[in-house]
BALOBA-1460 file (C-alpha; in Angstrom, 3 decimals):
// residues 318
<rec num="1" residu="m" x="-42.554" y="-9.664" z="30.765"/>
<rec num="2" residu="s" x="-44.483" y="-12.109" z="32.855"/>
<rec num="3" residu="n" x="-45.909" y="-10.810" z="36.093"/>
<rec num="4" residu="a" x="-48.378" y="-12.757" z="38.206"/>
<rec num="5" residu="v" x="-47.877" y="-16.257" z="36.924"/>
<rec num="6" residu="s" x="-50.807" y="-18.114" z="38.408"/>
<rec num="7" residu="g" x="-51.888" y="-20.511" z="35.679"/>
<rec num="8" residu="l" x="-48.974" y="-19.654" z="33.361"/>
<rec num="9" residu="p" x="-48.835" y="-22.314" z="30.583"/>
<rec num="10" residu="v" x="-45.732" y="-24.492" z="30.650"/>
<rec num="11" residu="g" x="-45.020" y="-23.752" z="26.993"/>
<rec num="12" residu="r" x="-45.007" y="-20.045" z="27.677"/>
<rec num="13" residu="g" x="-42.679" y="-20.621" z="30.619"/>
<rec num="14" residu="l" x="-40.320" y="-22.483" z="28.294"/>
<rec num="15" residu="l" x="-40.313" y="-19.551" z="25.879"/>
<rec num="16" residu="y" x="-39.582" y="-17.119" z="28.707"/>
<rec num="17" residu="l" x="-36.631" y="-19.237" z="29.813"/>
<rec num="18" residu="i" x="-35.217" y="-19.497" z="26.291"/>
<rec num="19" residu="v" x="-35.379" y="-15.719" z="25.836"/>
<rec num="20" residu="a" x="-33.833" y="-15.199" z="29.286"/>
<rec num="21" residu="g" x="-30.946" y="-17.560" z="28.539"/>
<rec num="22" residu="a" x="-30.206" y="-15.883" z="25.211"/>
<rec num="23" residu="a" x="-30.378" y="-12.424" z="26.823"/>
<rec num="24" residu="w" x="-28.029" y="-13.466" z="29.635"/>
<rec num="25" residu="g" x="-25.472" y="-14.425" z="26.990"/>
<rec num="26" residu="t" x="-25.225" y="-10.799" z="25.871"/>
<rec num="27" residu="a" x="-24.150" y="-9.620" z="29.329"/>
<rec num="28" residu="g" x="-20.605" y="-10.933" z="28.925"/>
<rec num="29" residu="a" x="-20.005" y="-9.025" z="25.698"/>
<rec num="30" residu="a" x="-21.473" y="-5.867" z="27.221"/>
<rec num="31" residu="a" x="-19.318" y="-6.308" z="30.324"/>
<rec num="32" residu="s" x="-16.224" y="-6.683" z="28.146"/>
<rec num="33" residu="l" x="-17.042" y="-3.359" z="26.511"/>
<rec num="34" residu="v" x="-17.589" y="-1.786" z="29.947"/>
<rec num="35" residu="y" x="-14.131" y="-2.929" z="31.033"/>
<rec num="36" residu="r" x="-12.635" y="-1.539" z="27.834"/>
<rec num="37" residu="t" x="-14.170" y="1.909" z="28.340"/>
<rec num="38" residu="s" x="-13.642" y="2.287" z="32.115"/>
<rec num="39" residu="d" x="-11.894" y="0.933" z="35.194"/>
<rec num="40" residu="m" x="-15.115" y="-0.475" z="36.693"/>
<rec num="41" residu="g" x="-14.615" y="-3.736" z="38.588"/>
<rec num="42" residu="p" x="-16.831" y="-6.848" z="38.421"/>
<rec num="43" residu="v" x="-18.481" y="-6.383" z="41.829"/>
<rec num="44" residu="a" x="-19.343" y="-2.756" z="41.097"/>
<rec num="45" residu="l" x="-20.723" y="-3.777" z="37.704"/>
<rec num="46" residu="s" x="-22.861" y="-6.452" z="39.372"/>
<rec num="47" residu="f" x="-24.149" y="-3.908" z="41.889"/>
<rec num="48" residu="w" x="-25.098" y="-1.321" z="39.249"/>
<rec num="49" residu="r" x="-26.609" y="-4.079" z="37.151"/>
<rec num="50" residu="c" x="-28.939" y="-5.075" z="39.968"/>
<rec num="51" residu="a" x="-29.583" y="-1.582" z="41.349"/>
<rec num="52" residu="v" x="-30.515" y="-0.018" z="38.000"/>
<rec num="53" residu="g" x="-32.401" y="-3.184" z="37.070"/>
<rec num="54" residu="l" x="-34.406" y="-2.774" z="40.278"/>
<rec num="55" residu="v" x="-35.341" y="0.787" z="39.282"/>
<rec num="56" residu="l" x="-36.485" y="-0.419" z="35.858"/>
<rec num="57" residu="l" x="-38.541" y="-3.220" z="37.382"/>
<rec num="58" residu="l" x="-40.216" y="-0.803" z="39.793"/>
<rec num="59" residu="a" x="-41.020" y="1.525" z="36.891"/>
<rec num="60" residu="a" x="-42.611" y="-1.389" z="35.005"/>
<rec num="61" residu="r" x="-44.680" y="-2.591" z="37.971"/>
<rec num="62" residu="p" x="-47.843" y="-0.632" z="37.012"/>
<rec num="63" residu="l" x="-47.992" y="-2.578" z="33.745"/>
<rec num="64" residu="s" x="-48.301" y="-5.810" z="35.705"/>
<rec num="65" residu="r" x="-51.649" y="-4.821" z="37.144"/>
<rec num="66" residu="r" x="-53.309" y="-5.936" z="33.941"/>
<rec num="67" residu="s" x="-52.397" y="-9.544" z="34.755"/>
<rec num="68" residu="r" x="-54.297" y="-11.713" z="37.168"/>
<rec num="69" residu="p" x="-52.913" y="-11.050" z="40.675"/>
<rec num="70" residu="a" x="-51.377" y="-13.824" z="42.684"/>
<rec num="71" residu="a" x="-53.081" y="-15.096" z="45.818"/>
<rec num="72" residu="p" x="-52.166" y="-13.119" z="48.951"/>
<rec num="73" residu="e" x="-49.433" y="-14.649" z="51.076"/>
<rec num="74" residu="p" x="-48.123" y="-13.853" z="54.559"/>
<rec num="75" residu="f" x="-45.498" y="-11.142" z="54.920"/>
<rec num="76" residu="a" x="-43.070" y="-13.569" z="56.567"/>
<rec num="77" residu="r" x="-43.169" y="-15.860" z="53.540"/>
<rec num="78" residu="r" x="-42.623" y="-12.969" z="51.118"/>
<rec num="79" residu="a" x="-39.658" y="-11.770" z="53.195"/>
<rec num="80" residu="l" x="-38.160" y="-15.281" z="53.356"/>
<rec num="81" residu="r" x="-38.554" y="-15.735" z="49.611"/>
<rec num="82" residu="a" x="-36.976" y="-12.365" z="48.817"/>
<rec num="83" residu="g" x="-34.095" y="-12.918" z="51.231"/>
<rec num="84" residu="a" x="-33.272" y="-16.434" z="50.068"/>
<rec num="85" residu="t" x="-33.577" y="-15.612" z="46.367"/>
<rec num="86" residu="g" x="-31.643" y="-12.359" z="46.705"/>
<rec num="87" residu="v" x="-28.770" y="-13.964" z="48.593"/>
<rec num="88" residu="g" x="-28.675" y="-16.833" z="46.086"/>
<rec num="89" residu="l" x="-28.525" y="-14.343" z="43.227"/>
<rec num="90" residu="a" x="-25.752" y="-12.348" z="44.918"/>
<rec num="91" residu="v" x="-23.694" y="-15.491" z="45.585"/>
<rec num="92" residu="f" x="-24.262" y="-16.773" z="42.054"/>
<rec num="93" residu="q" x="-23.094" y="-13.577" z="40.346"/>
<rec num="94" residu="t" x="-20.289" y="-12.538" z="42.681"/>
<rec num="95" residu="a" x="-18.712" y="-15.977" z="43.135"/>
<rec num="96" residu="y" x="-18.750" y="-16.505" z="39.373"/>
<rec num="97" residu="f" x="-16.927" y="-13.232" z="38.678"/>
<rec num="98" residu="a" x="-14.407" y="-14.104" z="41.400"/>
<rec num="99" residu="a" x="-13.913" y="-17.572" z="39.881"/>
<rec num="100" residu="v" x="-13.262" y="-16.035" z="36.470"/>
<rec num="101" residu="s" x="-10.615" y="-13.809" z="38.036"/>
<rec num="102" residu="a" x="-8.986" y="-16.727" z="39.878"/>
<rec num="103" residu="t" x="-8.991" y="-19.523" z="37.308"/>
<rec num="104" residu="g" x="-10.070" y="-17.959" z="34.011"/>
<rec num="105" residu="l" x="-13.294" y="-17.824" z="32.030"/>
<rec num="106" residu="a" x="-13.124" y="-21.349" z="30.562"/>
<rec num="107" residu="v" x="-12.731" y="-23.306" z="33.792"/>
<rec num="108" residu="a" x="-15.075" y="-21.043" z="35.775"/>
<rec num="109" residu="t" x="-17.819" y="-21.409" z="33.153"/>
<rec num="110" residu="v" x="-17.447" y="-25.178" z="32.840"/>
<rec num="111" residu="v" x="-17.524" y="-25.748" z="36.607"/>
<rec num="112" residu="t" x="-20.372" y="-23.307" z="37.319"/>
<rec num="113" residu="l" x="-22.684" y="-24.239" z="34.461"/>
<rec num="114" residu="g" x="-21.618" y="-27.885" z="34.519"/>
<rec num="115" residu="a" x="-22.180" y="-28.384" z="38.243"/>
<rec num="116" residu="g" x="-25.442" y="-26.412" z="38.211"/>
<rec num="117" residu="p" x="-27.607" y="-29.028" z="36.418"/>
<rec num="118" residu="v" x="-26.182" y="-31.825" z="38.575"/>
<rec num="119" residu="l" x="-26.878" y="-29.965" z="41.834"/>
<rec num="120" residu="i" x="-30.341" y="-28.937" z="40.651"/>
<rec num="121" residu="a" x="-31.298" y="-32.437" z="39.506"/>
<rec num="122" residu="l" x="-30.124" y="-33.881" z="42.822"/>
<rec num="123" residu="g" x="-31.891" y="-31.191" z="44.829"/>
<rec num="124" residu="a" x="-35.133" y="-31.529" z="42.863"/>
<rec num="125" residu="w" x="-35.089" y="-35.288" z="43.377"/>
<rec num="126" residu="l" x="-34.462" y="-34.970" z="47.121"/>
<rec num="127" residu="t" x="-36.906" y="-32.123" z="47.828"/>
<rec num="128" residu="m" x="-39.647" y="-32.373" z="45.182"/>
<rec num="129" residu="g" x="-39.472" y="-35.916" z="43.846"/>
<rec num="130" residu="e" x="-38.769" y="-34.754" z="40.283"/>
<rec num="131" residu="r" x="-37.329" y="-37.408" z="37.973"/>
<rec num="132" residu="l" x="-35.412" y="-36.818" z="34.757"/>
<rec num="133" residu="g" x="-36.178" y="-40.083" z="33.008"/>
<rec num="134" residu="r" x="-33.982" y="-41.542" z="30.280"/>
<rec num="135" residu="g" x="-34.685" y="-38.790" z="27.754"/>
<rec num="136" residu="g" x="-34.028" y="-36.036" z="30.260"/>
<rec num="137" residu="l" x="-30.829" y="-37.681" z="31.452"/>
<rec num="138" residu="a" x="-29.596" y="-38.012" z="27.872"/>
<rec num="139" residu="a" x="-30.415" y="-34.342" z="27.245"/>
<rec num="140" residu="v" x="-28.496" y="-33.240" z="30.340"/>
<rec num="141" residu="v" x="-25.465" y="-35.325" z="29.340"/>
<rec num="142" residu="g" x="-25.620" y="-33.939" z="25.806"/>
<rec num="143" residu="a" x="-25.911" y="-30.366" z="27.021"/>
<rec num="144" residu="l" x="-22.992" y="-30.716" z="29.417"/>
<rec num="145" residu="a" x="-20.883" y="-32.358" z="26.712"/>
<rec num="146" residu="g" x="-21.711" y="-29.481" z="24.394"/>
<rec num="147" residu="l" x="-20.794" y="-26.963" z="27.057"/>
<rec num="148" residu="v" x="-17.392" y="-28.601" z="27.647"/>
<rec num="149" residu="v" x="-16.682" y="-28.689" z="23.914"/>
<rec num="150" residu="l" x="-17.848" y="-25.093" z="23.511"/>
<rec num="151" residu="v" x="-15.694" y="-23.672" z="26.307"/>
<rec num="152" residu="l" x="-12.617" y="-25.921" z="26.289"/>
<rec num="153" residu="g" x="-12.398" y="-26.773" z="22.603"/>
<rec num="154" residu="g" x="-10.585" y="-23.602" z="21.659"/>
<rec num="155" residu="g" x="-7.460" y="-23.842" z="23.774"/>
<rec num="156" residu="d" x="-5.714" y="-24.766" z="26.987"/>
<rec num="157" residu="a" x="-7.002" y="-23.869" z="30.444"/>
<rec num="158" residu="t" x="-5.192" y="-23.460" z="33.750"/>
<rec num="159" residu="v" x="-7.038" y="-24.852" z="36.762"/>
<rec num="160" residu="d" x="-6.749" y="-23.087" z="40.124"/>
<rec num="161" residu="p" x="-8.242" y="-25.007" z="43.091"/>
<rec num="162" residu="w" x="-9.498" y="-21.836" z="44.787"/>
<rec num="163" residu="g" x="-11.134" y="-20.741" z="41.548"/>
<rec num="164" residu="v" x="-12.826" y="-24.130" z="41.201"/>
<rec num="165" residu="l" x="-14.205" y="-23.825" z="44.749"/>
<rec num="166" residu="l" x="-15.553" y="-20.357" z="43.939"/>
<rec num="167" residu="a" x="-17.177" y="-21.703" z="40.782"/>
<rec num="168" residu="l" x="-18.810" y="-24.501" z="42.785"/>
<rec num="169" residu="l" x="-20.078" y="-21.883" z="45.234"/>
<rec num="170" residu="s" x="-21.534" y="-19.957" z="42.296"/>
<rec num="171" residu="a" x="-23.229" y="-23.120" z="41.033"/>
<rec num="172" residu="a" x="-24.649" y="-23.736" z="44.514"/>
<rec num="173" residu="g" x="-26.097" y="-20.206" z="44.609"/>
<rec num="174" residu="y" x="-27.690" y="-20.634" z="41.185"/>
<rec num="175" residu="s" x="-29.033" y="-24.072" z="42.101"/>
<rec num="176" residu="a" x="-30.567" y="-22.839" z="45.353"/>
<rec num="177" residu="m" x="-32.198" y="-19.913" z="43.546"/>
<rec num="178" residu="t" x="-33.680" y="-22.213" z="40.888"/>
<rec num="179" residu="l" x="-34.931" y="-24.833" z="43.341"/>
<rec num="180" residu="l" x="-36.514" y="-22.265" z="45.649"/>
<rec num="181" residu="t" x="-38.264" y="-20.564" z="42.724"/>
<rec num="182" residu="r" x="-39.699" y="-23.895" z="41.567"/>
<rec num="183" residu="w" x="-40.650" y="-24.933" z="45.118"/>
<rec num="184" residu="w" x="-42.576" y="-21.741" z="45.800"/>
<rec num="185" residu="g" x="-44.150" y="-21.818" z="42.336"/>
<rec num="186" residu="r" x="-45.653" y="-25.290" z="42.682"/>
<rec num="187" residu="d" x="-48.911" y="-23.933" z="44.121"/>
<rec num="188" residu="g" x="-49.455" y="-21.760" z="41.020"/>
<rec num="189" residu="g" x="-49.801" y="-18.581" z="43.064"/>
<rec num="190" residu="t" x="-46.370" y="-17.016" z="42.773"/>
<rec num="191" residu="d" x="-46.132" y="-13.326" z="41.850"/>
<rec num="192" residu="s" x="-42.972" y="-13.509" z="39.731"/>
<rec num="193" residu="a" x="-42.704" y="-9.741" z="39.224"/>
<rec num="194" residu="g" x="-42.925" y="-9.119" z="42.979"/>
<rec num="195" residu="t" x="-40.411" y="-11.885" z="43.640"/>
<rec num="196" residu="t" x="-37.991" y="-10.406" z="41.110"/>
<rec num="197" residu="v" x="-38.272" y="-6.874" z="42.531"/>
<rec num="198" residu="r" x="-37.749" y="-7.995" z="46.116"/>
<rec num="199" residu="a" x="-34.862" y="-10.303" z="45.152"/>
<rec num="200" residu="f" x="-33.110" y="-7.495" z="43.298"/>
<rec num="201" residu="a" x="-33.526" y="-5.201" z="46.303"/>
<rec num="202" residu="v" x="-31.901" y="-7.783" z="48.584"/>
<rec num="203" residu="t" x="-29.107" y="-8.474" z="46.078"/>
<rec num="204" residu="s" x="-28.344" y="-4.753" z="45.711"/>
<rec num="205" residu="l" x="-28.094" y="-4.358" z="49.495"/>
<rec num="206" residu="v" x="-25.854" y="-7.405" z="49.808"/>
<rec num="207" residu="l" x="-23.491" y="-6.219" z="47.063"/>
<rec num="208" residu="l" x="-23.387" y="-2.527" z="48.073"/>
<rec num="209" residu="p" x="-20.609" y="-2.693" z="50.725"/>
<rec num="210" residu="f" x="-18.399" y="-4.880" z="48.518"/>
<rec num="211" residu="a" x="-18.954" y="-2.636" z="45.507"/>
<rec num="212" residu="a" x="-18.182" y="0.445" z="47.612"/>
<rec num="213" residu="a" x="-14.899" y="-1.122" z="48.699"/>
<rec num="214" residu="e" x="-14.036" y="-1.872" z="45.077"/>
<rec num="215" residu="g" x="-15.120" y="1.563" z="43.805"/>
<rec num="216" residu="l" x="-18.659" y="2.519" z="42.849"/>
<rec num="217" residu="v" x="-17.838" y="5.408" z="40.494"/>
<rec num="218" residu="p" x="-15.517" y="4.406" z="37.627"/>
<rec num="219" residu="h" x="-13.087" y="6.592" z="35.711"/>
<rec num="220" residu="t" x="-13.752" y="6.774" z="31.974"/>
<rec num="221" residu="d" x="-12.961" y="8.865" z="28.920"/>
<rec num="222" residu="a" x="-16.294" y="7.939" z="27.314"/>
<rec num="223" residu="p" x="-19.060" y="8.592" z="29.872"/>
<rec num="224" residu="g" x="-21.832" y="8.515" z="27.267"/>
<rec num="225" residu="a" x="-20.838" y="5.113" z="25.933"/>
<rec num="226" residu="l" x="-20.390" y="3.747" z="29.465"/>
<rec num="227" residu="l" x="-23.837" y="4.986" z="30.486"/>
<rec num="228" residu="c" x="-25.457" y="3.347" z="27.453"/>
<rec num="229" residu="l" x="-23.700" y="0.066" z="28.211"/>
<rec num="230" residu="l" x="-24.766" y="0.134" z="31.871"/>
<rec num="231" residu="v" x="-28.383" y="0.868" z="30.903"/>
<rec num="232" residu="y" x="-28.303" y="-2.050" z="28.458"/>
<rec num="233" residu="v" x="-26.791" y="-4.439" z="31.005"/>
<rec num="234" residu="a" x="-29.389" y="-3.386" z="33.593"/>
<rec num="235" residu="s" x="-32.352" y="-3.624" z="31.209"/>
<rec num="236" residu="v" x="-32.057" y="-6.534" z="28.752"/>
<rec num="237" residu="p" x="-29.890" y="-9.233" z="30.425"/>
<rec num="238" residu="t" x="-31.035" y="-8.175" z="33.908"/>
<rec num="239" residu="a" x="-34.506" y="-6.655" z="34.396"/>
<rec num="240" residu="l" x="-36.037" y="-8.360" z="31.362"/>
<rec num="241" residu="a" x="-34.125" y="-11.634" z="31.542"/>
<rec num="242" residu="y" x="-34.514" y="-12.212" z="35.289"/>
<rec num="243" residu="g" x="-38.201" y="-11.265" z="35.157"/>
<rec num="244" residu="l" x="-38.729" y="-13.892" z="32.471"/>
<rec num="245" residu="y" x="-36.518" y="-16.369" z="34.331"/>
<rec num="246" residu="f" x="-38.424" y="-16.189" z="37.619"/>
<rec num="247" residu="a" x="-41.733" y="-16.503" z="35.752"/>
<rec num="248" residu="g" x="-40.641" y="-19.529" z="33.720"/>
<rec num="249" residu="a" x="-38.740" y="-21.256" z="36.531"/>
<rec num="250" residu="a" x="-41.904" y="-21.274" z="38.651"/>
<rec num="251" residu="v" x="-43.752" y="-23.596" z="36.231"/>
<rec num="252" residu="v" x="-41.008" y="-25.610" z="34.482"/>
<rec num="253" residu="r" x="-39.155" y="-28.543" z="36.016"/>
<rec num="254" residu="s" x="-35.939" y="-27.487" z="37.753"/>
<rec num="255" residu="a" x="-33.650" y="-29.800" z="35.770"/>
<rec num="256" residu="t" x="-35.165" y="-28.530" z="32.520"/>
<rec num="257" residu="v" x="-34.587" y="-24.947" z="33.641"/>
<rec num="258" residu="s" x="-30.936" y="-25.645" z="34.350"/>
<rec num="259" residu="v" x="-30.308" y="-27.038" z="30.869"/>
<rec num="260" residu="i" x="-32.256" y="-24.340" z="29.008"/>
<rec num="261" residu="m" x="-30.131" y="-21.739" z="30.784"/>
<rec num="262" residu="l" x="-27.112" y="-23.246" z="29.023"/>
<rec num="263" residu="l" x="-28.274" y="-21.132" z="26.079"/>
<rec num="264" residu="e" x="-26.331" y="-18.346" z="27.792"/>
<rec num="265" residu="p" x="-22.882" y="-19.526" z="26.593"/>
<rec num="266" residu="v" x="-24.353" y="-20.310" z="23.162"/>
<rec num="267" residu="s" x="-25.526" y="-16.737" z="22.637"/>
<rec num="268" residu="a" x="-22.247" y="-15.514" z="24.125"/>
<rec num="269" residu="a" x="-20.304" y="-17.560" z="21.557"/>
<rec num="270" residu="v" x="-22.374" y="-16.123" z="18.712"/>
<rec num="271" residu="l" x="-21.692" y="-12.575" z="19.941"/>
<rec num="272" residu="a" x="-18.000" y="-13.325" z="20.351"/>
<rec num="273" residu="v" x="-17.842" y="-14.151" z="16.640"/>
<rec num="274" residu="a" x="-20.212" y="-11.479" z="15.332"/>
<rec num="275" residu="l" x="-19.302" y="-8.581" z="17.629"/>
<rec num="276" residu="l" x="-15.847" y="-9.213" z="19.047"/>
<rec num="277" residu="g" x="-14.274" y="-10.782" z="15.959"/>
<rec num="278" residu="e" x="-13.406" y="-14.159" z="17.466"/>
<rec num="279" residu="r" x="-12.985" y="-17.097" z="15.071"/>
<rec num="280" residu="l" x="-15.742" y="-19.726" z="14.855"/>
<rec num="281" residu="t" x="-13.937" y="-23.029" z="15.348"/>
<rec num="282" residu="t" x="-15.235" y="-26.518" z="14.661"/>
<rec num="283" residu="a" x="-15.372" y="-27.144" z="18.412"/>
<rec num="284" residu="t" x="-17.460" y="-24.005" z="18.948"/>
<rec num="285" residu="l" x="-19.920" y="-25.023" z="16.239"/>
<rec num="286" residu="a" x="-20.155" y="-28.619" z="17.500"/>
<rec num="287" residu="g" x="-20.690" y="-27.522" z="21.094"/>
<rec num="288" residu="t" x="-23.349" y="-25.014" z="20.078"/>
<rec num="289" residu="l" x="-25.267" y="-27.622" z="18.059"/>
<rec num="290" residu="l" x="-25.076" y="-30.160" z="20.898"/>
<rec num="291" residu="m" x="-26.458" y="-27.693" z="23.403"/>
<rec num="292" residu="l" x="-29.208" y="-26.393" z="21.136"/>
<rec num="293" residu="g" x="-30.277" y="-29.951" z="20.354"/>
<rec num="294" residu="s" x="-30.409" y="-30.823" z="24.044"/>
<rec num="295" residu="v" x="-32.445" y="-27.728" z="24.851"/>
<rec num="296" residu="a" x="-34.895" y="-28.518" z="22.036"/>
<rec num="297" residu="g" x="-35.233" y="-32.107" z="23.247"/>
<rec num="298" residu="l" x="-35.969" y="-31.043" z="26.808"/>
<rec num="299" residu="a" x="-38.475" y="-28.438" z="25.632"/>
<rec num="300" residu="v" x="-40.384" y="-31.052" z="23.603"/>
<rec num="301" residu="g" x="-40.298" y="-33.482" z="26.534"/>
<rec num="302" residu="e" x="-41.558" y="-30.826" z="28.939"/>
<rec num="303" residu="a" x="-44.443" y="-29.928" z="26.626"/>
<rec num="304" residu="r" x="-45.429" y="-33.604" z="26.295"/>
<rec num="305" residu="s" x="-45.321" y="-34.028" z="30.077"/>
<rec num="306" residu="a" x="-47.547" y="-30.997" z="30.457"/>
<rec num="307" residu="r" x="-50.120" y="-32.466" z="28.053"/>
<rec num="308" residu="a" x="-50.021" y="-35.763" z="29.937"/>
<rec num="309" residu="r" x="-50.763" y="-33.861" z="33.178"/>
<rec num="310" residu="g" x="-53.633" y="-32.035" z="31.523"/>
<rec num="311" residu="e" x="-51.838" y="-28.664" z="31.425"/>
<rec num="312" residu="e" x="-51.754" y="-26.275" z="28.468"/>
<rec num="313" residu="p" x="-48.317" y="-26.357" z="26.799"/>
<rec num="314" residu="d" x="-48.945" y="-23.684" z="24.159"/>
<rec num="315" residu="v" x="-46.325" y="-21.035" z="23.443"/>
<rec num="316" residu="v" x="-47.186" y="-17.350" z="23.329"/>
<rec num="317" residu="p" x="-47.032" y="-15.910" z="19.774"/>
<rec num="318" residu="v" x="-44.213" y="-13.487" z="18.982"/>
């Protein structure tokens, strides 16, 4: 996991984002298994995901001391960053789950992940002067087309206006979180591990009263299996993935981040076939290939831009 990211190579940031997007895609399958083994609701699952993830991040903090520390910053700025990022994360997760409940997974995913890149590109242009260029614009269009094919190609979808509004709210929360991470990371002195820990603390506090109203302690006939699933959800697609996300998003262009994160539904589709027994349709395959091609194109373009700016675009060996 990345920690203090001062001087983090752009290529390494790209790798972190790719791993984070793939890991996020496993959360849906794990959540489906949680729902099958208990009566836990989505808000309570989000709370435990963040709360246990926070504990894991705090336990891993001593390992970060081996990395170069970030430059000191005022307490007020750290508090503002944690509050804004934490609220954005809470809105992103909770509004998305509510949109899925209101209008279904297909429409909620298309609206949230489809509106996200548009809002981020617009926000990055207005606030940071970032430009996509022709290649970047083509990659965004290709990725969004792939996402629509991937999610809607398998069947009909019912659109609920309230669900669409919730999905747009989720996209706004994700966009704000991404833009703020990039904005604060432009000076090269962002402590991504500290940002992640503080954001998770804020998110857990924001979600706690809503999760308590829904029911914090679920009923289950398989407590061991439920515990293993919760630990997985809190560790891999949460503590690990968000730690990598905040590190990579601090050094990679915001629009590029938004498209790379579309790897989430790709990995989710692969798991749906391999783990949940869903059929791989032609639409699913075509959408997956479109999105992977767009992500690869943006990654190559980002690395070339980094070389042109005199930055090191190398990727950390695995």
